[in-house]
N, C-alpha and C positions, 0 to 999 in steps of 0.2 A: 810803684814798687819798681816803674824806673830802675834804667842805670845798676843795677844791685846782680852784682854775677853767681849764677845759682851755675849748682849740678848736675841737679837731673828736677827728669818733672814734681816728684811727689815735696822735696823741698820748694817748688815756689808752688802749692796745696801749703803748704805751710807758711808760706813770709804772709800771702796774702789773707786767709779763712786762721791763720793762730792767734792762737794767744786761746784769752778765755767768753769772751760772749760774739765771739763774732757768727760764731758758729750759735751760737742763739739765738746773732740780732736774726738769722738766715732765713729762721723754721721761722723767726711769729714773721716775720713778713712773708713764708709764706702760705700764707693765712690773709694777705692780701694788706694793702695800705692801710698804713697805723701814723696816729704822731706821735709823735715825740715821749708827749706826757704817759698814754697807752703803753705803750712799747715800754718807760722805762715803771709802771706796775705791775704790764707782767712781765720783766724780770730784774723780780726779786734779789737787792741786796747792790742794783749796778745805782751807782748815779751819771748828778749829772753830769758834774767830766764826764768821766771816765765815757760812759754813754754819745755824750758828745763829741771827742776827738774818736773813733769807733768808731762812726759813719762818717762821719768826712774821712779817715782810711778808707772805708767802705765805697763812700762815692769818688776818693778820690783813683781806684782800685777798680770802677768802676762796672761794681754789684749792687749797688745804694741807687735810684735817680731820685733827685727831692726836689721836690716838687711845693717853690714856695706862691702863696694867696695876695693878692694883692690884700690883703682888709685890716680892719681895725677889729679892735684886736686882731697881733701878729696869724696869721697861721701853716705852719709849714707842713704834708705829707715825708712820707719814707715809701716808695713803696724798690722790689726788686726789681734792678733790670733784665732783658733777655741771659745774659749771662751766668747775673743771683741767679736766674730761676735753670739753670743751669748743673746749679748742685744740686738743685732737691736729692737726685736719683740716688746725689752721694749722704746723704745726709739721709735720709731713708734705710740703706749700708749700716751711717753710723746705728740707728735708731734698733736696727733689727739685734745688729752683734749684740748693745748694752746687755740691748732683752736679755738676748742669750747669754749670755756673762756675767748678770747679773742670777738667771734662773744657778751656771754653775755652778759662781763661790758661795753662793747658800747652805 
């Protein structure tokens, strides 16, 4: 995200974690380190290409750490960085709000 002009901190947050998948990926990784295929299985509807792109962007934004193992077959694991973990409170607040909203509109 470097180099993009922003007007407020909320906009910064939305630029980093906005979109359909990033918050859901972070939510999955809050449970611990995961392999690519495991993430794809748990995120119903995400394509291989989209997951790969989102993880690369999140790695560039320092939210996700990619760990490559020098093995055959190759093994790659993803985990949240300390910066990624710092979003935990925000995600829990979003979860709580979503539950309340769901009950309210029923």
